[in-house]
N, C-alpha and C positions, 0 to 999 in steps of 0.2 A: 328634546321635549321641555314645554314651558315649564318653568320651577314654579312651586306653590309660594302664595303668598306668608311675607315674614312678618311675624305677630306682634312683639314689642321690643325696642332697644334698649339692653340693660346696662351693659357697661363695654369698656375698651380696656384690655390688656394689652400693655407693650412688655416685650420678652426680649433680651438682650440673645445674640446669637452669633454663631460662627459660620459663615459662607462655605458651602462644599460644591464647587464650580463643576460644569461640565467637564471631561476630560480635553476636550478641543480648545477650551478658552483659559485666557490667562486666570489666574484666581485673583478675585478682585480682592482689596485689602479690608479688613475686617475692620468695622467701625464699633469701636465700643459702646455699647448705652449703660449709661449711670442707673443704678437704681432709682426709683423715684420715691420718695416717701410720701405715706398719704396725705393730702390737702386737710390741714387743719380744718375744723368748723368754725367759722365766723362767729368774734363776740360782740356783744353789744358795742358798738362804737359809734361817732359820728363819721366814722371815716367811710366813704362811698363804697359801696359793694362791688369788688372786681366783676366784668364780664365774663359770663361763661363764653367756653370755645365749643364750636361744633366740627368735628372731622366729617367733611362731606365724602361719602364714598359712594360713588356712582360703580354697581356692580354690572357686569353683561353676561347674566348666566346660559351656559347652553347646557344640556344632560349629558351624561355619557354617551360616547357614539356608538351606534350598533350598526353593524353592517350585515346585509344578506351574505351568507358564505358562499353560496351558488354564483351570485354576480357582481360581489364586492360593493355593489349600493349601498350607500347610507341610508338608512330606512327612516329616517326624519329630515325636514326641511329646517330644523331649530337654529342650526349654524347661519346657514344661508339668509335666512330671515333676521337673525339680529344684525349681520353685518350690513344687510341693503336697508332694513329698518330702523331700530331703535338706538342702534350704535352710531350707524352714519348718521342719524340725526343730532345724536349728542355729540360727533366730534364737530360738526358744523358747529354748532352753540358755544362749544368750547372755544374755538377759533374766534368768535367774538368778544370774549372777556380773557385777555392775553394775563390778568394779574388776577385771575380766581385761584384763591386756593383750593385744590381739588384732587381727590385720590380716584383714579379711575381703577378699577379690579377687573380681570378677564377671565374668563374661565379658559381652563388650558385645552378643553375640548373643542372649545372655540376656534383658539389658535392653531390647533392642529388640523382641523378642519378647511378652514381657510387659507393654511398653508399648502394642503395637498388640492384643494380647489384651484390654485393659482399655480401649480406645478406645469410646466410647460410641454413636458412629454404626454404624461398620463394625468391628464387633470381628474380629480374626483367627482364624481355626482352624486348627488341623492336622488330616490326614486322617482321624486315630483319633478325634478328637473329632467330626469330620463324619460317620463311618460309625457310630459310637457312637450318636449323636443319631437317626440315621434310622431310623423304625420297623422293625423288623424282618422285618414281613411285605412291608417295599417295597423290600428289599434284592435287588440285582441277582445276576446270577449274577458278573459282575465283582467286586461288592462282596465278595460270599463269599469268592470268591478272595482278594481283597485280605485279609480278616480270617483267613483260615484258615492264613496264612504268615507275614503281619506282626507279627499280635496276640501271637504267641509268640518272636516273632523279638529275638536280641540280649540275651539274659539270662545273666546267669554262673551258675553252677553254684549258687552263694551264694543269688542271687536267684530261682532255681527254689524250692531248699529252701525259702527263707521263704514264697514264695507259695503252695505246697502247703501248709505248717504253718498260715497265716493262714486261705487261702481252700481247704478240701479239694474244693471243686467245679471250682475252677481246675485243679487235678491229674487230676482226670477228664475234664476238657473237654480237657487237653493229650493224654490217652492216647487219646480219640478222634480227634482230629488226625492224631496218628501213625498209626492203624490207616488214617486214610482215605489218606494217603499213603501209606504202604506197600502199600496194594492198588493204587495208580497211577491211583486216580479222576482224569480230565480235569477234571472239573467242581468237584472237590475239596470236597465239601459234601454228598453224599447221603445220609450215613451221620448227617447231625446234623436234630434236629428244629428246629421253630421255637422252642422252649422253651431249645433249646442255643446258637442263635443269640443270643438275649437276653440270655441268661445269660454267655455271652461279652462283650457289650457293656459290662454293666455292672460283671463283676469284672476288665476290662482296666482300667478307669477307676478302680475303686477301689483296686486296687493302688499306685495312686500315689501316696496320700495317706498322710503322715506316720503314725506311730503314734498320735501324741496326737490328731492330726485324726481318726483310726477311732473315738476314743474319745466323739466328740459325738453327742447322742443320734440325730441322724436318721441317720448314716454308720454308728452302731452299730447301730441295728437291721436295716440291708440286711446287714451284717457277719454278724450273728447270724443272719439267715433263710438266708442261704448260696446261694439258689435260686432258683426259679421266680419272676425279677422280673417286673415288669410295665413298660408305656411310662410309669405314672405313677411309679414308682421312678426312671425315667432323669431325670424333668422335676426331680426333689428331689435326685439325684445331680449333674447339671450346673449346677444353683444353688448347689448346695455348692461344687462345683467354683469358679463364679466368685466366691462370698465368700471362698473360699480365697486365690485370685490376689490378690484385692483385700487380703485382711488381708497378704500377704508384701510386697507395693510399699509398704503404709504403716508396716509396720515396717522396710524399707529407708531409708526416707525420714525416720522417728523416729529411727534410729540416725544418720544423717547429721546432722541438726539435733542432737542431744544430743553428738553428738561422743564418742560411748561406746565405739564402737570405729574404728579406721581401716579407711576403707574405700577399695579398691584397685580397679583394674580390670586385665583380662586384655586384649592386644591384638587389635586387629580380627580377625585369625587367627592361629591356631598356626602358624606359616609353618614350613615347612624351614628346617632351619638355613643353607642356602646364601642365603636370603634376607635372614639375619639378619647373616651375613657380608658380603654385597656385595662379595665378589671377583670373580675370572675366572668362577667356575661360575654365578653370578648377578649381572652388572657393574652392577645398580640401587642403589646403595645409600640414595638417596632414599627406596627402596619401606619400608623399614625404619624410616624417620620416618612415613610415611604410615600405618603399622599402629598405631602409637602415638598419633598427632594423631587418628586417626581414631575410635578406642577412647575416648580422653579427650573428644570432642565428645558421643559418646553418655551417657558420665558426666555432662558438663554439661547435658545435656539434660534428666538426671532429677533431678539433685540442685542446680543453679543453681551448682557451682562445679566447682574441678578436683579430681581424685582426690588423694587420698594420696599413692598411688605407683600404678605401671603395673609389673605383674608379667611378666617374659619369662622361659618356659620353657626357652628355648635355651640348650644347654650352649656358652657363649662365654667366651673368654679375658678377661680385665681390658682387655687393648688393644684384642681387636675391641670389646668393649661401649662403652668410651670411646668408640672412633672411628665408630662406626654409632649406636649409641642416644644421641645428642644432642638429640632431638626436642624437650626442655622441656616436657613436656606434665603433670608432677608435681613435687612436693618431693623423689621419689626415684622412681629407673627400678632396681627389683631384677632383675638377671639369675639366675634359680633352675634350675640343670639339672634335666633330667627326674629324677624320685624315686620311688618306689613310693607314697607318700603315703599309705597305709592309715593310718586312724586306730589302729589295732589294733597298728601297728608302734610306734607313741609312747604309747600311754595308759596305760603304767605308767611305776609311779616309778624304777623298776631301767631301763629303757630308757635314758630321759633322764639318769640317775646315769651309765648307761656311756656313751654320747654326752659328757658333758660332762667325764667323764675322759679323755677321748682328742682335746680340745681344749686349745690354747693358753691361757694367762692372759689374763683379759678378753677373750677371743676369743666371737663372735657366728657364731651359726648360724640359716639359716631351716629350719623345718621346716614343708614344704609338706605341709597334710593335703586331700587330695581328696576335696570330699563327693561321695558315690553310688559310691565305689570300693568300699566293704565288701559292696556287692548285697544284705545282709538290713538292711532300715531300722531295725528295733527293735535288733540288735546296735549300728549306728551308732550311734543316740540314745543308747544305753547307754555306750558308748565316749567319745562326747564328753562327756558328764556326767562320766566318770570323768578325763579330760584336763584338762578345767577345774578340776578339784580340786587337780591337782598342784602348782600355785604353794605351798599352804599346807602341803605336806609338803616342801618342797625344801630347807630347813635350811640353807642357804647353799651347797649343794653347786651349785644353779643358780639361775637366776632367765630370768623370761619379760619380756620388752619388747615394744614394739610400733613399728610403721615411723617414728611421731613422734618418738621418743625420741632418734632419732640414735644415733651412737656406734659404728654397723656396721663390722665390719671384713673382711677375707677371712680365713676359716676353713676349711681343708681338714679332711675327715675322716680320722681315721687308722683308723676301724673302720665299717664299713657297716650300717646298719639293714637292709637285706637284701640278698641276693643280687642282682646285676644278672639282670634279665631281658631276654634276646635278643627283638627284634619283629622279625619276618619283613618283608621288603620284598616288595610285588606283584611277580610276574616280568614284570610289563609298567612298572612304575614309572620304569625311565629313558627308555623311551620315552615316557609321559606327560608327564613334566617337559618333555622338548623340545619338545613341542607350545607347553607354558608357555613356555618362552624364545623360542619363534618367536613366539608372541604378543605376548610382552613386548618384541619389537624393533620388530614394527610399532608399537605403542602409543608407542613411545619419539619416533616422528616428532610424535605430537601434543603429547607431552608438551613436546617440544623446541620447539613452534612451527612445524616444518617441514610440518605439515599441519594444515588450521585445522579446530576445534570447538568448541563454548561450554565454559567452564572448569567449569561443573557436570557437562558429558556426560564432558568428559577424566576426572575425577575418579571419577565412576559408571563408568567403565569401567577404571579403574586399580583400584578396590574389586572389581569382577566379576573381573579377572585375579588380583587377590591371594588371592580365595577360593580360586581352582583352585590355590592353593600349602599348603592346608592339609596338614598333615604327616600328619592320620589318613585323606586319601585315598590315601595309597601304603603304607598298610601292610595285612598281612591281618587283618582284623578279623571279629569272627563277627555281627555285625549287616548286613551288606551282601555282596553276591557281589562279585568281582573286575567285572564288568561292569558292576555298579551304580557301582561305587566311578569307574570309567572314563567311564561315563556324564554323573556328577557333575564331573568337571574340566572335560567337553567342554561340558556345560552352562555353567558358568562362563564357559569361553572363548567359546561361541558369543555369549553376553550382550556379551562386550568388542565382536563385529563389530556387532551389532545395534543397540546405541547409537550406536556411530560412524556407521551409518548405509551399511556396506559389506558386500560379500558374504562368506561366510564361508567361509575356503580349504578345498580338498578335503581336505590333512590332517586337518582336525577329524575327519572321518569315516573314514577308514581304519583297518582292525581292526589291534589291538596285538598280538593274540595269538592263537592258533588258537581255534576258538569250540569249546565244551563239549556234549559229548553230551546230549540232551534226558532230563532225570530221568524221563519217564514213556514211554520209549522201549521198544517190544517188540522184540527182536532178530529178523533174519531166521534161519527156522528151515529154509529148504530151497527148492529150486526151484519153479517157478509156472507156469501154463499157463494163464492166465485166457482168456475169449473175447471180451473187450473190448465187452461188452452193457450196462454199468452196472448190473450184478446189485446190488439195494440192500442184500442180505444180505451180499454180499463174501465168500462161502463159499471162491471159488477163489483168494482172498487171504489165508488165513489161515496160509501160511507165509511170506510178505512180513515185512519191517518195517514198522512202523505206530507213528506218534506222533498223540497228543490233544492239545489246546490245555493249555499247564501255566497254573500260578497267574497271573492278569493283574493290572495295577495297574487301580486305581480309574478314571482316566479312559482307559483303554485301548477303542477302539471295540467294539461288540459283535461277538463272534468271527463270520465268515462260515465258516470253515474250520471243520470238523467232525475230520477226521482226516487225514492225509497218508501213504500208504503206498508203499513202493517195493521192488520184487522181480526176480528175476533167473529167467529161464527159458532154456536153450541158450543163445543168442549174442543174446536179446533183453532189454531194460532195459523194466520195466513200472512204470508210476505210476500211481495212482489218489487222486484228491482227495474226499473226501465233503464235501458242504454242508449249512447251515443253511436255506438258502433254495434255491429252484429257480435254476440257473444263467441261465434266461431273464431273471431280475429284476435279473442284475448291469448292465445298461443302460449307458450313456455319462453322460458330463459335460461340460457346454457342448459338444456337439458331439465329444469327445475319448473315443476307444472304451476300453474295459475292456480290460485285458490281464491274465493269468493267466500268472505266470512260476516256473518251478519252476527255481530257481539249483542248479548243481550246481559241487563241487569235487571234483576228480580230484585225489588227495595224491600227493606224490613216490614216482615209482616209477620203476625201470628206469636205463640208463644217461643218459636226458634228464633226469633229476633233475625239481625242482618247475616244473609245467607255467605258462605266463604266468596270471595272474590279474587280475579286475577287481572291486573293490568298489562300484561304483555300478548301480543298474538303466539299463537301457536305455532309451533315447528311441526313439521309434517312431515320431513325427510332430508336428505342430505343437501347441501346447498343453501338451506333455510335458516334464518336467524332470526331471534325475538325482535321484534319492534314494540315502541312504545302506543297505546291505545290513546293516553290521553282520558280515560275513565277507567273504572272497574266493571268489571263483567263476570257474571255468576255464569252463564251460558254462551254457547258458539254454535251455530248453523251454518257449514262449511260446505260449498258445494266447488266442486273441481271440473272445469270445462271440459279436460281430455277423456275423463270416463264419465262424465254425468253424474257421478255418485254424490250424495247428499249425506253427510254425517253430522253427528251432535256430540257435542263434549260438555263437560262441565268443569267448572274450576277445581282443582285438587288443594288448594289453599297453600301451594309451594310455589306459586309462579307458574305451573303448568295447567295441562289439560289433561283430562280421563275421559275416554269415550262411553259414551251414553246410548243406551239400547233406545231404537227409535221405530217401534212397530206402528206400521199403516202412514207412514209418512210417505208424501207424494212431491214430485217435480212436473210444473208444466214449463215449456218452453216455446218461444216463436224469436223471429229474427234477432229483435231486440229487447226480449222481454223473459226474466225468468221469475216463476211462480213457486211459492213453497208452502205445503201444508202440513202441520205438525200438530200432533195430540197434546194439548195441554196436559194431560194427565202424566204424560212421560216427562214432561221437562219439570211439573212438581208445581205448578204454578197456582193460584186459587183467586177465588174472587177479591176483587178489589186489590189487588197487588199492583205497586207501581211500577212500571215497566220502562226501561230506556232502550233505547236499539241504535246502532251504528253498523254501517256496512263498509267495509274496508276490502280493496281488491289489491293483492299482492302478486308479484310476478318475480320469481327468483328471490332473490333475498332484499328487494325493495319493495318499498309500499309504491303502489299506483294512482291511489285515488281512495277516497274516504266520504261518506255523507252519511250525517252532515259534518262538517269540517272541524268547527270547534265549539259544538253542542251533540245533541241526543233529539232524537224524536222521543218524545216523552209521552206517554199515555197511560191510563189506569182499566185495567182489566174489569169487564161489566160482570154483573151477577153471574156465574157460570153453574151455581147450584140448582137445585131446586127449592127456593124460598117459598114459604107462604104466607101470603098477604094477610095481615090481622085488621086491616084499616086504612083508610084513606082521608084525611080530613083536609076540606079547602078553607082557603083564608080571601078575604073580598082584596081585590087589586085596590092599590091608593090609599090604604089605611094606615100609610107608614107614616103617622104624625103623632105616635103617642097619644094623649088624650084629645087630641083634634086639633091643638094649636102650634105642635113642634114643625120647624123647618130646616130642612138641610143646612151643614156649613156653606158658606159659600165658595171654598176652593173646589177647582173643577173634578178634583178626584173624587167628590161625594157625588157620583153618578145619580140621577131620580131612579128610584126601583131597586136601590142597592139594599136595602134595609127592609123592603117590603116583602114581608112572608104571604107565599100564594098557598103552600100544601104542605103537607108532610106523609108520607107512605110509610107504614110501620108493618116490616116484616119479620117474621121467624124462620132460622134454617136449624141445621142440626146444633149448631156452635154458638149463633149470634142474634141477637135483636138487633133489627137494622132500621135506621131512621133516614129515609130519602127525603130532604129539606130543600124545597124549592123557593129562588127569590125572583123578585121581577127584574133585575137587569142583570147581566154580565159580570162575574166575580173578578174584579181586578186585583193586581197583585203590585201595587207600587212601592212597597217596603220590604220586598224580598222576603214574606214569610214563606219558610222550608213546607208548607203545606199548600201554598198557594192562596192564601186568606187573610190581607192584611187588615181590610176595615171591619170586618163585623165580628162581633161576639154572638155565640147562640146558646142560650142556656135551655138545658131539659129538667123537667121536674118529674119525677114517676112517683106516684101514690099507689101503691099494690093493694091497698083496702079503702077504697072512696067512700067518703061519710062518716067513717068510724072514728075520724078525729086523731090519729096516731101521727108521728112525724112529726117534721116540723113546718109550720107555716112562713116563715120568712125566707126571701130569698136571699140569695148570696150579697155579701156584703157591698154597699152601693148601688142596688138595684132600687132600693125603696119602692119595694111593694111586697105584696104578703097572699098566700092563697087563701082560698075564702075558708070562713070558720066551718069546721067539719073535716077540714081534706089538710091533708100535712104530706111531704113528699119524704119518701124511704130510701129515694137513691135519687140522684142529679148528674147529671153530666155537662161540663162547662168545656166550650170549645170555642176558641180562638187561635189565631196564626202560630201562636207560639205556647199555648198551654191547651192539653187536652186532658181533662182530669175526671174522676169519677168519685163521689163523695157520698156517703153516709152521712147523716144527722147525728152530732155525739150526744153526750148526755144531757147538756143546755140547749139543744137543738144548733149549735153552732157546726157548720160544716166540716168533715173530717176527710180526709182526702185518702182513698182505698189505692193498694199497690198495682192497679192494674189501669193499663192507659189504653181509652177507646182508640179504634181506629178510624181517623178521618180522611176521606178522599173528597177533594174539590175539583168538579166538573167547572171549566172557567164559563162554560154557558147557562150558569146558573144554578147548581145545585151542588148541597154539600150532602155527604153522606156519611152518618156516624155508625160504626159497629162496635156494639157493646157484648163483650161474652155473657153469655147465660148465667154461666158459671158465678161469675161475678155479682150478679143481680140478686135480689130476695125471691124466697122462693113464691110460687104462684103463678097463675095464667096470665100473660102478658095481655091476652085480649080484653081483659077484663080490668084492666089497671086504666089509670086516668094519666093523662097527659097536660102538663102546662109546658109551653114553649114560648119565650121570647126572644127577640133580636135588639142587638144595641149595637153600640160603635166601638172598637177597639181603642183604647188609649194608653201608649207609654207611658205617659207622664201623668196617670191618675189624682185626682183631689184626695186628700189624706182620708183612710180608711178604706177607700173605694176600689174594688178588684176589677182594674185594668178596663172601666170602661167610661166614654166621654161625657163631661156634662154637658146639659142644657140650660143654656143662660136666657136672660131676657131677649136678647139679640142675637143673633147670629153671627159668627164670626167665621174666618178662613178655616179654623180647626175646633170650633162649635158651633152645637144646633143652639138654634135660636126658639122664642116662643114661648120659654118658659114660666111658671110664675113667680113671683118674689116671695119664696117660702123656701123652708130646709128639708122639707120631705117630700118633693114632688120627684116624679119617677124619670130614670134616664133609660126606660124603654120606648124602643119606637115602633115595633110593633109585634103583638100577640095572636097566639094562635085562637083564632074564635070564628065558628063558621058563620057565614051573612044571614041577617035575620034573628039572629039570638037576642033577645033582651034580658039586662041593660046592653048596651052597646060597648064597645071598646073606650071608647070617648067616657062613657057615664063611668066604668068601671076604674080607670085610670086617673080621671078626675075628679072623680065623688070623694074627697076624701078631707078629713079637716086639715086644713093649713097651719103649719108650726112654725113660728118665726122668730121666737125665742129660744136663743141656743143652750142655753140652761133647761128649757123645757123637756121632760120625760116622753120620749115618741115610743107607744106601742104599736104592736102588729094591727092592733084597730086603727090605727092613725095613718095607714098607709095604702096608696090605691092596691087596689084587688085585679090579680092574675086568675083569669078564668081555668078551669078544667074540664078537661073532654076526654069522655071513655074512649079507650083507643077503639075496641069494637063497635064504637057508637050504637050502644046498648041502652044509653040514656041521654036526656039534655045535659049539656054543658052546664057544669056547676059554675054559677060565679059570684053566690055569697050575697047577691042583691036581689030584692021582691021583684 
């Protein structure tokens, strides 16, 4: 996988070391390195200041190799892409500059995969090569799903632009792919012709080659033709691929033999900083040594000698480096903290001169340039050529050295090349790494001799565990989902236990985060009442939530499930499974019955909080074993084809399942359809419960299929009680302009109507006061709110005795609004994607949070339902209360003193509303609840205030815009506080 950008170059540390060669090589003679005293600071003197030195380090990073255990295929094409593209271009550029001081640092994973791809007997292949070489007419549905998703993944904007420029047909196919996915096609491919698939196969692999390689006659002919490729063209393409890989390997060996450049190696794994520190956070300092010795061993296998240096990218202090990086695998160990390292940041004379001016006299600074970071291969090749020309123009202001020159000193930068870029950690990163630590503690028994296994086995297990410490697996990245990253870590940990011959512990299978909604999920549209006759066309299920198979991996078994539907009617839960084969063919395996389970997770609800969950499948008899679900589940509906029995189970909190009585449950069958009806009361489900569902088909001890694969069918149960409506108040469409002048932010996330309040329906049942709030557009969740509400903030203000002047008039901080004179809120609810709270006014009118959290359910179609327990509200008849309701925009980084709502500026920007006046007390409210025809209108209420521009002036509630109050039971005219 592509390595993240490096952020700022801070230091180069040179450590002396003694070599530990591989057993089959003669030991090299250690070269002692004398400690270097820090360079003294320059004193005032007429003597010209010596030039700063730059150690130019080109790195060819490739992430930890990950293979599919079933096929042996490498699961990404990163090594091949580096060898054919950026590294090939860099080697060609280096050839043109024979006297250039340069250090080239290679990833051990790159070296190993390149060596295995050139194995004459059983050459390794990545899955992208395998699928591209397969005749287009023989591609299975699973093959096509993999291609349509992953052949376009993980490319930077620069790379996308470059590919569109060089291969116009590629851009055309990308658009077709996006249209297919936008249409929700489960098969992800009906809109592509056979010619499209073949062109995809060819163009993906053509795009990996360096610009100079694409100028060779055979490849240039393919580029010029651009489309309508044949299977013969693919044979030419992959023969050129093999020759290019051979050429890259030969160039590396030639440079090593000639000593033309210094050749260094990266550690076995770009491990997280905790591994390098070896402190209490990861108390295994020997692992840092292993990362270096294993890397040097791979280098020695390639070149017959130890590397000139090992480049460690962790940001370590000198004390940490000298204390931990003592492996003695090379002439030098360079600790180079993460830097952006794009060629474009160093490839100008002005950039290097500016850096030199900020360094001390005779200082040395490593300039790590990451191959592939530019994205645009043509631009990168041109920039490398420019960079290699710079020494001729240095004119004494700086000079380039290489690692063999010695004389490196610590040289802090006084000015950085690029501003730091924060890399977001995965939400589950801490939990993921805790599993690594638990597994490492178990492995320590073998390394310390307390448990016995062969030394080669233990070393292989240690390397597998270190692969799970790859820092890139714990950061948000564009080429992998969080689920895929977690699976990578757990695959590596699973290898540890498999190599040692012991069972994998359960914690390796426990879900680390809430499951995601299936991408191709059709939301529930309304109640259903099917007759359970297994109707093939499913017309009676049109209003149910429905999910079809998502894009699958190459090695996943052919889908048995065609669709899963879940719906509600009255107090009954309905489930429908559509199969690709008759259910009678599911059969048994080795005498063990096939079991079709629908696992359900009821979300946290009510005073009981989150229910007890299990994350493993149920064992129903001999010959079966637990399998990880990938989600937690509270309930299980299990149907057995052998006897047609439907059973229900509830999690027992100990990793198992307890039978649950299921009166009045029904099953309906047809050839390829299974339908179930289960009373909600028997399951203990209530109104507005969040529900997640996954179907799992098991045969014997193995899983056959699941739907969805890496997600869940998610829905919210509708109101299944008998609520009484207290009132419904409608608001005009199109008045989401505050006082009439406000305009939406310019970013496309802010879809028109997103803040346009349309109506609120107030209901009461035995336990709750319920507010169903309707907006004028679908509710989007671009920032991943746990309740599905990213953009909006909604406030509700309740006055239990309208007109008597009790309670607080001022709204929450930052709203810059107040209730009309004579009105005051006695309870208020604040709802945004991360905060749902109930408040009472304190002694001074300031809001005081109550220990009760309202339940909020977001329907993406434009409805937010808020449930507030009646027991937590003031006494009285809610039908006689007045309500003030406002819609604002949620803001993660609000202005000082503002409770997380977005500002309104004079002019709209990407993240700011526009149209605001030039004063300090205009409101941030976008829409208020006010029926049509009421005077004064919203524009007058929110705009008719005394503007304050002096920050020293005292602002009272009478200086603020007014939010009207409307009686819930509509027994009176809305109170506006205006004549």
